[in-house]
Every structure is written in C-alpha cells, then in structure tokens.
Jmol script that loads the backbone (N, CA, C; Angstrom):
load data "model"
ATOM      1  N   MET A   1       0.832  -1.175   0.000  1.00  0.00           N
ATOM      2  CA  MET A   1       0.000   0.000   0.000  1.00  0.00           C
ATOM      3  C   MET A   1       0.883   1.248   0.000  1.00  0.00           C
ATOM      4  N   LYS A   2       0.641   2.130  -0.906  1.00  0.00           N
ATOM      5  CA  LYS A   2       1.422   3.344  -1.029  1.00  0.00           C
ATOM      6  C   LYS A   2       0.770   4.453  -0.206  1.00  0.00           C
ATOM      7  N   THR A   3       1.586   5.132   0.598  1.00  0.00           N
ATOM      8  CA  THR A   3       1.045   6.230   1.398  1.00  0.00           C
ATOM      9  C   THR A   3       1.160   7.529   0.626  1.00  0.00           C
ATOM     10  N   ARG A   4       0.221   8.382   0.861  1.00  0.00           N
ATOM     11  CA  ARG A   4       0.193   9.674   0.182  1.00  0.00           C
ATOM     12  C   ARG A   4       0.667  10.755   1.141  1.00  0.00           C
ATOM     13  N   THR A   5       1.637  11.530   0.726  1.00  0.00           N
ATOM     14  CA  THR A   5       2.118  12.628   1.553  1.00  0.00           C
ATOM     15  C   THR A   5       1.508  13.933   1.077  1.00  0.00           C
ATOM     16  N   VAL A   6       1.243  14.794   2.044  1.00  0.00           N
ATOM     17  CA  VAL A   6       0.667  16.094   1.733  1.00  0.00           C
ATOM     18  C   VAL A   6       1.721  17.144   2.051  1.00  0.00           C
ATOM     19  N   PRO A   7       2.112  17.960   1.078  1.00  0.00           N
ATOM     20  CA  PRO A   7       3.127  18.981   1.365  1.00  0.00           C
ATOM     21  C   PRO A   7       2.590  19.993   2.367  1.00  0.00           C
ATOM     22  N   PHE A   8       3.446  20.371   3.315  1.00  0.00           N
ATOM     23  CA  PHE A   8       3.054  21.348   4.327  1.00  0.00           C
ATOM     24  C   PHE A   8       3.439  22.737   3.839  1.00  0.00           C
ATOM     25  N   PRO A   9       2.563  23.725   4.021  1.00  0.00           N
ATOM     26  CA  PRO A   9       2.879  25.088   3.560  1.00  0.00           C
ATOM     27  C   PRO A   9       4.145  25.620   4.238  1.00  0.00           C
ATOM     28  N   LYS A  10       5.034  26.198   3.464  1.00  0.00           N
ATOM     29  CA  LYS A  10       6.302  26.686   3.996  1.00  0.00           C
ATOM     30  C   LYS A  10       6.156  27.939   4.836  1.00  0.00           C
ATOM     31  N   ASP A  11       5.037  28.647   4.709  1.00  0.00           N
ATOM     32  CA  ASP A  11       4.859  29.873   5.473  1.00  0.00           C
ATOM     33  C   ASP A  11       4.267  29.613   6.862  1.00  0.00           C
ATOM     34  N   LYS A  12       4.021  28.341   7.238  1.00  0.00           N
ATOM     35  CA  LYS A  12       3.445  28.014   8.547  1.00  0.00           C
ATOM     36  C   LYS A  12       4.416  27.158   9.341  1.00  0.00           C
ATOM     37  N   ASN A  13       4.352  27.293  10.644  1.00  0.00           N
ATOM     38  CA  ASN A  13       5.184  26.529  11.551  1.00  0.00           C
ATOM     39  C   ASN A  13       4.442  25.245  11.928  1.00  0.00           C
ATOM     40  N   PRO A  14       4.978  24.076  11.617  1.00  0.00           N
ATOM     41  CA  PRO A  14       4.267  22.837  11.925  1.00  0.00           C
ATOM     42  C   PRO A  14       4.130  22.567  13.418  1.00  0.00           C
ATOM     43  N   LEU A  15       4.952  23.203  14.246  1.00  0.00           N
ATOM     44  CA  LEU A  15       4.864  23.004  15.687  1.00  0.00           C
ATOM     45  C   LEU A  15       3.897  23.975  16.358  1.00  0.00           C
ATOM     46  N   ASP A  16       3.369  24.914  15.609  1.00  0.00           N
ATOM     47  CA  ASP A  16       2.426  25.883  16.148  1.00  0.00           C
ATOM     48  C   ASP A  16       1.060  25.213  16.293  1.00  0.00           C
ATOM     49  N   GLU A  17       0.543  25.153  17.526  1.00  0.00           N
ATOM     50  CA  GLU A  17      -0.726  24.469  17.759  1.00  0.00           C
ATOM     51  C   GLU A  17      -1.900  25.205  17.125  1.00  0.00           C
ATOM     52  N   ARG A  18      -1.728  26.467  16.797  1.00  0.00           N
ATOM     53  CA  ARG A  18      -2.822  27.211  16.171  1.00  0.00           C
ATOM     54  C   ARG A  18      -3.000  26.818  14.711  1.00  0.00           C
ATOM     55  N   CYS A  19      -2.056  26.099  14.192  1.00  0.00           N
ATOM     56  CA  CYS A  19      -2.140  25.650  12.806  1.00  0.00           C
ATOM     57  C   CYS A  19      -2.981  24.374  12.784  1.00  0.00           C
ATOM     58  N   HIS A  20      -4.285  24.525  12.828  1.00  0.00           N
ATOM     59  CA  HIS A  20      -5.194  23.392  12.987  1.00  0.00           C
ATOM     60  C   HIS A  20      -5.127  22.416  11.824  1.00  0.00           C
ATOM     61  N   GLY A  21      -4.858  22.887  10.647  1.00  0.00           N
ATOM     62  CA  GLY A  21      -4.775  21.992   9.498  1.00  0.00           C
ATOM     63  C   GLY A  21      -3.679  20.956   9.677  1.00  0.00           C
ATOM     64  N   ALA A  22      -2.554  21.384  10.202  1.00  0.00           N
ATOM     65  CA  ALA A  22      -1.443  20.460  10.411  1.00  0.00           C
ATOM     66  C   ALA A  22      -1.786  19.445  11.482  1.00  0.00           C
ATOM     67  N   VAL A  23      -2.466  19.884  12.530  1.00  0.00           N
ATOM     68  CA  VAL A  23      -2.822  18.968  13.605  1.00  0.00           C
ATOM     69  C   VAL A  23      -3.830  17.941  13.111  1.00  0.00           C
ATOM     70  N   ASN A  24      -4.711  18.347  12.231  1.00  0.00           N
ATOM     71  CA  ASN A  24      -5.665  17.390  11.681  1.00  0.00           C
ATOM     72  C   ASN A  24      -4.975  16.393  10.757  1.00  0.00           C
ATOM     73  N   LEU A  25      -4.002  16.859   9.981  1.00  0.00           N
ATOM     74  CA  LEU A  25      -3.276  15.955   9.092  1.00  0.00           C
ATOM     75  C   LEU A  25      -2.306  15.066   9.865  1.00  0.00           C
ATOM     76  N   PHE A  26      -1.662  15.641  10.851  1.00  0.00           N
ATOM     77  CA  PHE A  26      -0.642  14.943  11.631  1.00  0.00           C
ATOM     78  C   PHE A  26      -0.984  15.062  13.116  1.00  0.00           C
ATOM     79  N   PRO A  27      -1.815  14.186  13.665  1.00  0.00           N
ATOM     80  CA  PRO A  27      -2.241  14.314  15.060  1.00  0.00           C
ATOM     81  C   PRO A  27      -1.091  14.256  16.061  1.00  0.00           C
ATOM     82  N   TRP A  28      -0.007  13.593  15.707  1.00  0.00           N
ATOM     83  CA  TRP A  28       1.116  13.496  16.636  1.00  0.00           C
ATOM     84  C   TRP A  28       1.803  14.839  16.843  1.00  0.00           C
ATOM     85  N   LEU A  29       1.531  15.812  15.962  1.00  0.00           N
ATOM     86  CA  LEU A  29       2.137  17.141  16.133  1.00  0.00           C
ATOM     87  C   LEU A  29       1.616  17.856  17.377  1.00  0.00           C
ATOM     88  N   ARG A  30       0.433  17.479  17.840  1.00  0.00           N
ATOM     89  CA  ARG A  30      -0.109  18.107  19.046  1.00  0.00           C
ATOM     90  C   ARG A  30       0.694  17.681  20.274  1.00  0.00           C
ATOM     91  N   VAL A  31       1.192  16.454  20.278  1.00  0.00           N
ATOM     92  CA  VAL A  31       1.897  15.908  21.428  1.00  0.00           C
ATOM     93  C   VAL A  31       3.398  16.193  21.361  1.00  0.00           C
ATOM     94  N   LEU A  32       3.944  16.253  20.169  1.00  0.00           N
ATOM     95  CA  LEU A  32       5.389  16.383  19.982  1.00  0.00           C
ATOM     96  C   LEU A  32       6.012  17.571  20.728  1.00  0.00           C
ATOM     97  N   PRO A  33       5.511  18.798  20.582  1.00  0.00           N
ATOM     98  CA  PRO A  33       6.164  19.912  21.284  1.00  0.00           C
ATOM     99  C   PRO A  33       6.127  19.752  22.797  1.00  0.00           C
ATOM    100  N   ARG A  34       5.068  19.173  23.312  1.00  0.00           N
ATOM    101  CA  ARG A  34       4.982  18.990  24.763  1.00  0.00           C
ATOM    102  C   ARG A  34       6.031  18.004  25.257  1.00  0.00           C
ATOM    103  N   ARG A  35       6.303  16.983  24.461  1.00  0.00           N
ATOM    104  CA  ARG A  35       7.309  15.999  24.872  1.00  0.00           C
ATOM    105  C   ARG A  35       8.725  16.511  24.668  1.00  0.00           C
ATOM    106  N   VAL A  36       8.950  17.212  23.579  1.00  0.00           N
ATOM    107  CA  VAL A  36      10.299  17.672  23.255  1.00  0.00           C
ATOM    108  C   VAL A  36      10.712  18.833  24.146  1.00  0.00           C
ATOM    109  N   PHE A  37       9.804  19.765  24.370  1.00  0.00           N
ATOM    110  CA  PHE A  37      10.140  20.976  25.109  1.00  0.00           C
ATOM    111  C   PHE A  37       9.708  20.920  26.565  1.00  0.00           C
ATOM    112  N   ALA A  38       9.420  19.737  27.078  1.00  0.00           N
ATOM    113  CA  ALA A  38       8.970  19.602  28.459  1.00  0.00           C
ATOM    114  C   ALA A  38      10.099  19.911  29.435  1.00  0.00           C
ATOM    115  N   ILE A  39       9.744  20.556  30.510  1.00  0.00           N
ATOM    116  CA  ILE A  39      10.698  20.863  31.571  1.00  0.00           C
ATOM    117  C   ILE A  39      10.465  19.851  32.685  1.00  0.00           C
ATOM    118  N   PRO A  40      11.506  19.159  33.130  1.00  0.00           N
ATOM    119  CA  PRO A  40      11.304  18.165  34.182  1.00  0.00           C
ATOM    120  C   PRO A  40      10.766  18.814  35.454  1.00  0.00           C
ATOM    121  N   ALA A  41       9.907  18.092  36.157  1.00  0.00           N
ATOM    122  CA  ALA A  41       9.302  18.621  37.380  1.00  0.00           C
ATOM    123  C   ALA A  41      10.303  18.670  38.519  1.00  0.00           C
ATOM    124  N   THR A  42      11.318  17.828  38.489  1.00  0.00           N
ATOM    125  CA  THR A  42      12.326  17.821  39.551  1.00  0.00           C
ATOM    126  C   THR A  42      13.711  17.958  38.929  1.00  0.00           C
ATOM    127  N   SER A  43      14.650  18.265  39.777  1.00  0.00           N
ATOM    128  CA  SER A  43      16.034  18.382  39.311  1.00  0.00           C
ATOM    129  C   SER A  43      16.850  17.177  39.760  1.00  0.00           C
ATOM    130  N   ALA A  44      16.189  16.059  40.030  1.00  0.00           N
ATOM    131  CA  ALA A  44      16.877  14.882  40.559  1.00  0.00           C
ATOM    132  C   ALA A  44      17.959  14.375  39.611  1.00  0.00           C
ATOM    133  N   VAL A  45      17.680  14.364  38.322  1.00  0.00           N
ATOM    134  CA  VAL A  45      18.657  13.843  37.358  1.00  0.00           C
ATOM    135  C   VAL A  45      19.905  14.718  37.336  1.00  0.00           C
ATOM    136  N   SER A  46      19.704  16.024  37.283  1.00  0.00           N
ATOM    137  CA  SER A  46      20.871  16.910  37.254  1.00  0.00           C
ATOM    138  C   SER A  46      21.618  16.884  38.585  1.00  0.00           C
ATOM    139  N   GLU A  47      20.890  16.768  39.695  1.00  0.00           N
ATOM    140  CA  GLU A  47      21.551  16.680  40.998  1.00  0.00           C
ATOM    141  C   GLU A  47      22.403  15.410  41.087  1.00  0.00           C
ATOM    142  N   ARG A  48      21.859  14.301  40.577  1.00  0.00           N
ATOM    143  CA  ARG A  48      22.607  13.047  40.602  1.00  0.00           C
ATOM    144  C   ARG A  48      23.851  13.149  39.729  1.00  0.00           C
ATOM    145  N   PHE A  49      23.715  13.817  38.578  1.00  0.00           N
ATOM    146  CA  PHE A  49      24.854  13.991  37.680  1.00  0.00           C
ATOM    147  C   PHE A  49      25.965  14.797  38.354  1.00  0.00           C
ATOM    148  N   PHE A  50      25.606  15.918  38.996  1.00  0.00           N
ATOM    149  CA  PHE A  50      26.622  16.737  39.654  1.00  0.00           C
ATOM    150  C   PHE A  50      27.229  16.018  40.852  1.00  0.00           C
ATOM    151  N   SER A  51      26.439  15.214  41.544  1.00  0.00           N
ATOM    152  CA  SER A  51      26.967  14.432  42.650  1.00  0.00           C
ATOM    153  C   SER A  51      27.985  13.415  42.147  1.00  0.00           C
ATOM    154  N   THR A  52      27.648  12.739  41.061  1.00  0.00           N
ATOM    155  CA  THR A  52      28.571  11.772  40.462  1.00  0.00           C
ATOM    156  C   THR A  52      29.837  12.471  39.981  1.00  0.00           C
ATOM    157  N   ALA A  53      29.682  13.624  39.354  1.00  0.00           N
ATOM    158  CA  ALA A  53      30.853  14.375  38.874  1.00  0.00           C
ATOM    159  C   ALA A  53      31.743  14.772  40.047  1.00  0.00           C
ATOM    160  N   GLY A  54      31.142  15.142  41.170  1.00  0.00           N
ATOM    161  CA  GLY A  54      31.920  15.481  42.358  1.00  0.00           C
ATOM    162  C   GLY A  54      32.672  14.281  42.901  1.00  0.00           C
ATOM    163  N   ASP A  55      32.068  13.083  42.785  1.00  0.00           N
ATOM    164  CA  ASP A  55      32.743  11.868  43.237  1.00  0.00           C
ATOM    165  C   ASP A  55      33.896  11.498  42.305  1.00  0.00           C
ATOM    166  N   VAL A  56      33.743  11.773  41.030  1.00  0.00           N
ATOM    167  CA  VAL A  56      34.775  11.421  40.050  1.00  0.00           C
ATOM    168  C   VAL A  56      35.950  12.395  40.120  1.00  0.00           C
ATOM    169  N   MET A  57      35.663  13.681  40.197  1.00  0.00           N
ATOM    170  CA  MET A  57      36.720  14.695  40.200  1.00  0.00           C
ATOM    171  C   MET A  57      37.245  14.879  41.625  1.00  0.00           C
ATOM    172  N   THR A  58      38.390  14.293  41.883  1.00  0.00           N
ATOM    173  CA  THR A  58      39.034  14.413  43.191  1.00  0.00           C
ATOM    174  C   THR A  58      40.386  15.090  43.001  1.00  0.00           C
ATOM    175  N   LYS A  59      41.082  15.329  44.094  1.00  0.00           N
ATOM    176  CA  LYS A  59      42.409  15.959  43.993  1.00  0.00           C
ATOM    177  C   LYS A  59      43.371  15.087  43.192  1.00  0.00           C
ATOM    178  N   LYS A  60      43.243  13.779  43.348  1.00  0.00           N
ATOM    179  CA  LYS A  60      44.129  12.873  42.620  1.00  0.00           C
ATOM    180  C   LYS A  60      43.813  12.850  41.132  1.00  0.00           C
ATOM    181  N   ARG A  61      42.597  13.227  40.771  1.00  0.00           N
ATOM    182  CA  ARG A  61      42.197  13.227  39.370  1.00  0.00           C
ATOM    183  C   ARG A  61      42.039  14.647  38.829  1.00  0.00           C
ATOM    184  N   SER A  62      42.750  15.574  39.371  1.00  0.00           N
ATOM    185  CA  SER A  62      42.574  16.976  38.978  1.00  0.00           C
ATOM    186  C   SER A  62      43.063  17.276  37.563  1.00  0.00           C
ATOM    187  N   ARG A  63      43.826  16.372  36.959  1.00  0.00           N
ATOM    188  CA  ARG A  63      44.335  16.617  35.607  1.00  0.00           C
ATOM    189  C   ARG A  63      43.488  15.965  34.527  1.00  0.00           C
ATOM    190  N   LEU A  64      42.294  15.495  34.890  1.00  0.00           N
ATOM    191  CA  LEU A  64      41.397  14.895  33.903  1.00  0.00           C
ATOM    192  C   LEU A  64      40.951  15.933  32.888  1.00  0.00           C
ATOM    193  N   THR A  65      40.893  15.536  31.649  1.00  0.00           N
ATOM    194  CA  THR A  65      40.328  16.433  30.642  1.00  0.00           C
ATOM    195  C   THR A  65      38.809  16.374  30.744  1.00  0.00           C
ATOM    196  N   CYS A  66      38.132  17.333  30.167  1.00  0.00           N
ATOM    197  CA  CYS A  66      36.665  17.366  30.193  1.00  0.00           C
ATOM    198  C   CYS A  66      36.073  16.127  29.537  1.00  0.00           C
ATOM    199  N   ASP A  67      36.662  15.710  28.421  1.00  0.00           N
ATOM    200  CA  ASP A  67      36.151  14.526  27.717  1.00  0.00           C
ATOM    201  C   ASP A  67      36.278  13.276  28.576  1.00  0.00           C
ATOM    202  N   ASN A  68      37.449  13.091  29.185  1.00  0.00           N
ATOM    203  CA  ASN A  68      37.657  11.912  30.020  1.00  0.00           C
ATOM    204  C   ASN A  68      36.751  11.928  31.242  1.00  0.00           C
ATOM    205  N   MET A  69      36.564  13.109  31.830  1.00  0.00           N
ATOM    206  CA  MET A  69      35.678  13.190  32.992  1.00  0.00           C
ATOM    207  C   MET A  69      34.240  12.863  32.590  1.00  0.00           C
ATOM    208  N   GLY A  70      33.819  13.383  31.461  1.00  0.00           N
ATOM    209  CA  GLY A  70      32.477  13.085  30.986  1.00  0.00           C
ATOM    210  C   GLY A  70      32.266  11.597  30.771  1.00  0.00           C
ATOM    211  N   GLU A  71      33.275  10.942  30.207  1.00  0.00           N
ATOM    212  CA  GLU A  71      33.173   9.502  29.978  1.00  0.00           C
ATOM    213  C   GLU A  71      33.128   8.734  31.293  1.00  0.00           C
ATOM    214  N   LEU A  72      33.942   9.149  32.271  1.00  0.00           N
ATOM    215  CA  LEU A  72      33.926   8.477  33.569  1.00  0.00           C
ATOM    216  C   LEU A  72      32.588   8.657  34.285  1.00  0.00           C
ATOM    217  N   VAL A  73      32.027   9.850  34.216  1.00  0.00           N
ATOM    218  CA  VAL A  73      30.726  10.103  34.841  1.00  0.00           C
ATOM    219  C   VAL A  73      29.665   9.249  34.159  1.00  0.00           C
ATOM    220  N   TYR A  74      29.699   9.191  32.839  1.00  0.00           N
ATOM    221  CA  TYR A  74      28.749   8.367  32.092  1.00  0.00           C
ATOM    222  C   TYR A  74      28.865   6.904  32.499  1.00  0.00           C
ATOM    223  N   LEU A  75      30.091   6.395  32.543  1.00  0.00           N
ATOM    224  CA  LEU A  75      30.296   4.995  32.905  1.00  0.00           C
ATOM    225  C   LEU A  75      29.813   4.694  34.315  1.00  0.00           C
ATOM    226  N   GLN A  76      30.060   5.616  35.225  1.00  0.00           N
ATOM    227  CA  GLN A  76      29.610   5.400  36.596  1.00  0.00           C
ATOM    228  C   GLN A  76      28.089   5.398  36.675  1.00  0.00           C
ATOM    229  N   GLU A  77      27.438   6.228  35.875  1.00  0.00           N
ATOM    230  CA  GLU A  77      25.974   6.283  35.882  1.00  0.00           C
ATOM    231  C   GLU A  77      25.350   5.033  35.280  1.00  0.00           C
ATOM    232  N   VAL A  78      25.940   4.469  34.240  1.00  0.00           N
ATOM    233  CA  VAL A  78      25.319   3.342  33.540  1.00  0.00           C
ATOM    234  C   VAL A  78      25.854   1.982  33.985  1.00  0.00           C
ATOM    235  N   TRP A  79      26.866   1.962  34.841  1.00  0.00           N
ATOM    236  CA  TRP A  79      27.488   0.702  35.193  1.00  0.00           C
ATOM    237  C   TRP A  79      26.512  -0.275  35.850  1.00  0.00           C
ATOM    238  N   SER A  80      25.623   0.201  36.707  1.00  0.00           N
ATOM    239  CA  SER A  80      24.666  -0.697  37.350  1.00  0.00           C
ATOM    240  C   SER A  80      23.734  -1.323  36.311  1.00  0.00           C
ATOM    241  N   GLN A  81      23.344  -0.550  35.310  1.00  0.00           N
ATOM    242  CA  GLN A  81      22.485  -1.091  34.252  1.00  0.00           C
ATOM    243  C   GLN A  81      23.228  -2.144  33.437  1.00  0.00           C
ATOM    244  N   VAL A  82      24.504  -1.922  33.179  1.00  0.00           N
ATOM    245  CA  VAL A  82      25.303  -2.898  32.440  1.00  0.00           C
ATOM    246  C   VAL A  82      25.382  -4.200  33.227  1.00  0.00           C
ATOM    247  N   ARG A  83      25.564  -4.108  34.525  1.00  0.00           N
ATOM    248  CA  ARG A  83      25.614  -5.312  35.370  1.00  0.00           C
ATOM    249  C   ARG A  83      24.298  -6.080  35.301  1.00  0.00           C
ATOM    250  N   GLU A  84      23.178  -5.357  35.332  1.00  0.00           N
ATOM    251  CA  GLU A  84      21.866  -6.015  35.226  1.00  0.00           C
ATOM    252  C   GLU A  84      21.729  -6.721  33.884  1.00  0.00           C
ATOM    253  N   TRP A  85      22.151  -6.077  32.801  1.00  0.00           N
ATOM    254  CA  TRP A  85      22.066  -6.691  31.478  1.00  0.00           C
ATOM    255  C   TRP A  85      22.914  -7.950  31.402  1.00  0.00           C
ATOM    256  N   GLU A  86      24.111  -7.892  31.997  1.00  0.00           N
ATOM    257  CA  GLU A  86      24.984  -9.065  31.984  1.00  0.00           C
ATOM    258  C   GLU A  86      24.356 -10.222  32.754  1.00  0.00           C
ATOM    259  N   ALA A  87      23.722  -9.917  33.874  1.00  0.00           N
ATOM    260  CA  ALA A  87      23.071 -10.959  34.678  1.00  0.00           C
ATOM    261  C   ALA A  87      21.912 -11.576  33.891  1.00  0.00           C
ATOM    262  N   ILE A  88      21.130 -10.754  33.223  1.00  0.00           N
ATOM    263  CA  ILE A  88      20.006 -11.259  32.421  1.00  0.00           C
ATOM    264  C   ILE A  88      20.531 -12.116  31.282  1.00  0.00           C
ATOM    265  N   LYS A  89      21.605 -11.677  30.649  1.00  0.00           N
ATOM    266  CA  LYS A  89      22.182 -12.429  29.532  1.00  0.00           C
ATOM    267  C   LYS A  89      22.679 -13.800  29.998  1.00  0.00           C
ATOM    268  N   LYS A  90      23.296 -13.854  31.185  1.00  0.00           N
ATOM    269  CA  LYS A  90      23.776 -15.138  31.712  1.00  0.00           C
ATOM    270  C   LYS A  90      22.619 -16.072  31.995  1.00  0.00           C
ATOM    271  N   VAL A  91      21.518 -15.548  32.514  1.00  0.00           N
ATOM    272  CA  VAL A  91      20.355 -16.380  32.805  1.00  0.00           C
ATOM    273  C   VAL A  91      19.789 -16.954  31.523  1.00  0.00           C
ATOM    274  N   HIS A  92      19.715 -16.150  30.472  1.00  0.00           N
ATOM    275  CA  HIS A  92      19.151 -16.625  29.209  1.00  0.00           C
ATOM    276  C   HIS A  92      20.080 -17.593  28.470  1.00  0.00           C
ATOM    277  N   LEU A  93      21.367 -17.480  28.681  1.00  0.00           N
ATOM    278  CA  LEU A  93      22.302 -18.348  27.993  1.00  0.00           C
ATOM    279  C   LEU A  93      22.432 -19.712  28.662  1.00  0.00           C
ATOM    280  N   THR A  94      22.128 -19.768  29.945  1.00  0.00           N
ATOM    281  CA  THR A  94      22.268 -21.072  30.645  1.00  0.00           C
ATOM    282  C   THR A  94      20.988 -21.853  30.671  1.00  0.00           C
TER     283      THR A  94
END
end "model"
wireframe off; spacefill off
backbone 0.3
color backbone group
C-alpha cells in the first residue's frame, strides 16, 4: 500500500498548535512539542549527575580532561544497568 504525503505550507510553523490543518493531518504534532520541550518537574537527574561528577573529580584526578571526565561520569551512571544486562544475559544463555 502506497502512502500519500501532503506537502506542508512553507509559510506556517508545523509546531504551532494554532495551525489546525497540520494537527488534523498529523495528530502526533499536538503531542510532539509537549514531549520535546517539556521541563522536568524535579532536578533529581541533574543533581545526581553533579553528585557523580563530584565523586569522580578528586584531587588525585585533577588533571582529567573534560572529555575523560564526561566519559567516567557516564560509565559510573550506567554501570549498574550494564551489570543487570549481563546478569540477564547469563540467565538466558544457561
């Protein structure tokens, strides 16, 4: 089955909710801006990130580059998830 595309007028903003024609053609456009531009209700994620960064950056590691520090913070944040995946993989393989 071939789908038919409808060209969107170039003089209108597809993310503007007042553009009712676009919302009728593309219903997901009503939800998209709310999901993309949403502001988190809490700062827990950023607080956890800065806490982890504080744990990684110590006096002994004061010569870390920004890239290396970012990678270490990332690894520390995702390491528990990696361990869970490895445990699940072992269960499925045995």
